[in-house]
N, C-alpha and C positions, 0 to 999 in steps of 0.2 A: 446564338446557341453555343458560343464558345465556352460558357460556364458549365453547360451540361456535360461537355466532354471531360472536364476535370472531375465531375462528380461520379462518373462511372467507376473508376478505380476505387474511390472511397466507398461506394455502395457495395462493390464486390468484397472489399476488406470487411465491412460491417457484416455482410451476410456470412462470410466465412468465419469471422469471429463468433457470431451468434451460433453458427453450427457447431463450432468447436466447444463453445460453452455448454450447449445442450448435450453434446456427446459426453462431456465430462460430468455434467450433472446427472446424466443417466447412469454413469459409472460410480455414482455416489461420491464424486469429488467436487471441490469448489469450482463453479463455472468460471471464476476469475482466472484460474490457471489456464483454461482453454483460451480465454481472451489474450492472455500474455503469450501463449504458444503461437496463436495466430499472428500476433503482432511481430514476433521474432521471425517466423517463417515467411510472412508476406512482406516484411520490411526490407530496407536496402541491403541488409547483411546476408540474406539467404536468397529468396526468389526475386526480390527487387520489384514487386508489383507496384508498390508506391515508392517512388524515389524523389518526389517533390518534397523538399523539407517543410514548406509551408503547409502542405497537406498532412504531413506527419505531425506537425505541431498542432494543427487543428484537431486531428483525431485524438491526440494526447490530452488536449484541453477538454474536449468533449467527454473523454473517459473519466477524467478527474472530476468534472462537473457532475456526471451521473453518479459516480462513486460517492461524492459528498452528499448528493441528494438522498441516496439510499441510506447512508449512515445517519444522516439527519432525521430520517423517518424512524430509525431505531432508537434514537436518543431522546429521552425525556429530560428537559431542563430541570424539572422538579427533582427527579431522581439523581441527576448529576449534582445538583446543589447539596444533596444529602451526603454524597460520597466523594466530593472533590478533594477533601483533605487526605483521604485514603489513597485516592488516585495519584495525587501529586507526590505523596510520600513514597508510594510504590515506584513511580517513575524515577524519582530522585535516587532511590536505592538501586534500581536497575542500572541507571547511568553510572553511578559511583562504582558499583560492582563490575560493570563492563570496563570502565576506565582502569580499575585496579588489575583486572585479568589481562587486559591488553598492554598495560604498562609493564607487567611482569614478563609477558611474552616478548614485548618490544625490547626490553632490556637484554633479554637473552639473545635475540636475533639482531640487535643493533638498529632498530627502526627509529626514524625521526619522530618527534612528538606529534607532528601533523598526521602521520600515518597511524600512530597509536590512537589519537583522538578520533579520526575518521572510522577506523575499524571498531572502536568502542561504541561510537554512536550507532553504527550499523547493527552491532550485536545487541544493543539495548532496545531496538525498535521491533515492532511486530506489524504484520499486515492487518490493518483494521478490517478490511473487506473480507479477507479469508477467515479471520477469527470470528467475526459477527456471523458469517454464513455457517461456520461449524457450530457455534453456540445455538443458532436457530435450528439446525438439523438435528441436534441432540436434545432439543427441547429445554435448553438452559437459559435462553436469552431473556426471558421474563422473570427469572428467579433472582434472588438477592445476589448470589454469586455471579450470575450472568450480567447483572447491572453493574456490579463492581468491575468486572472484566471489561465491559464496554467503557466505563469511566476511565479505567487505566489506559485503554487503547486511545481514547480521545485525548487524554493528557499526553500520551506519547506523540500523537500527531501535533499537538500544540508545541511540544518540546523541540520539534524539528526546526522551528524558526531560530531559537537561540543557538541550536547546534550549528546551523548554517552560518550564522553570524560569527560564531567562534572559529569556524574553519576558514572563513573568508579572510 
């Protein structure tokens, strides 16, 4: 029964995260914000309920897996095939614009190129989970504009890989 002792804190974290998500959903806010708040509060930096790094990594991987599953349910490959050019062009413009803005700010403040690129990449990205939830809440997810927005969000998610490779 040694393994069950390790699962109790994980179950408590999952229950509290679910509760926070439900409370925020009741307040007409994205539930994912409640999950993030629960993770910050219960993690090693505030209350320290879960301090085992392996458990934290397991929770993070599970969260990403569930997020990808939910996003995958919202994405139609047929509709993405119709809008992939728009999505990629939009992401390319977002990244280029963010690099330009951060380069200008970085020049004024004397930042190194690595900091400029990191902040530009962060500026160019959006939270897919939050945006999809908002689109769903306002009834725009199944519209043409909503499908383009989801396509752009997926293209942003795919752009993370080359961004990480450039920063590495």
